[in-house]
C-alpha positions as CSV (number, residue, x, y, z in Angstrom):
1,M,52.9,136.0,71.8
2,Q,51.3,132.6,71.1
3,K,52.7,129.6,72.8
4,L,53.4,126.6,70.6
5,N,52.1,123.3,71.6
6,L,55.0,120.8,71.4
7,S,53.6,118.0,73.2
8,G,53.3,115.9,70.1
9,I,56.8,116.2,68.9
10,Q,58.8,113.1,68.9
11,V,62.6,113.9,70.1
12,L,65.6,111.6,69.9
13,V,68.7,112.7,71.8
14,V,71.9,110.8,70.8
15,D,74.8,111.2,73.2
16,D,77.0,108.9,75.2
17,Q,77.3,111.3,78.2
18,R,74.5,110.6,80.7
19,P,74.8,114.0,82.4
20,F,74.3,115.7,79.2
21,Q,71.3,113.6,78.4
22,V,69.7,114.4,81.8
23,M,70.5,118.3,81.3
24,L,69.0,118.2,78.0
25,K,65.8,116.3,79.0
26,G,65.2,119.0,81.7
27,I,65.4,121.8,79.2
28,L,63.2,119.9,76.5
29,K,60.6,119.2,79.1
30,S,60.6,122.8,80.4
31,L,59.8,123.9,76.8
32,G,56.9,121.6,76.7
33,L,58.3,118.6,74.9
34,V,57.2,115.3,76.5
35,S,58.0,112.4,74.1
36,I,61.9,112.3,74.5
37,Q,63.9,109.1,73.8
38,F,67.6,108.6,74.3
39,A,70.4,106.7,72.5
40,S,74.0,106.3,73.6
41,S,75.3,105.1,70.2
42,G,74.8,105.2,66.5
43,E,73.6,101.7,66.5
44,Q,71.0,102.5,69.2
45,A,69.9,105.6,67.3
46,L,69.5,103.6,64.2
47,S,67.4,101.0,65.9
48,R,65.1,103.7,67.5
49,C,64.6,105.5,64.1
50,G,63.5,102.1,62.7
51,Q,60.8,102.1,65.5
52,T,59.7,105.7,65.7
53,E,59.3,108.5,63.3
54,F,61.1,111.4,64.9
55,D,60.3,115.1,64.5
56,L,63.6,116.5,66.0
57,L,67.1,114.9,66.6
58,F,69.9,116.0,68.9
59,V,73.0,114.3,67.8
60,D,76.5,114.3,69.5
61,Y,78.9,114.3,66.5
62,N,81.8,112.9,68.7
63,L,80.4,109.6,70.2
64,G,83.8,108.3,71.0
65,A,85.8,105.4,69.6
66,G,83.7,102.6,68.0
67,K,80.4,104.2,68.7
């Protein structure tokens, strides 16, 4: 099976739980993804999306009250 080159994929992880961010970063890096950014709120995510065109987003649907 041919291995995919994922090094050019831009990833954004949106989650307010730091332990989950760290865990997902490790998983994504082990798959060969290297460009990974994080946001802890919807506002941060929108700001990052205004700066970078992401190929893949992982978004927590329950960011907590006011987030």
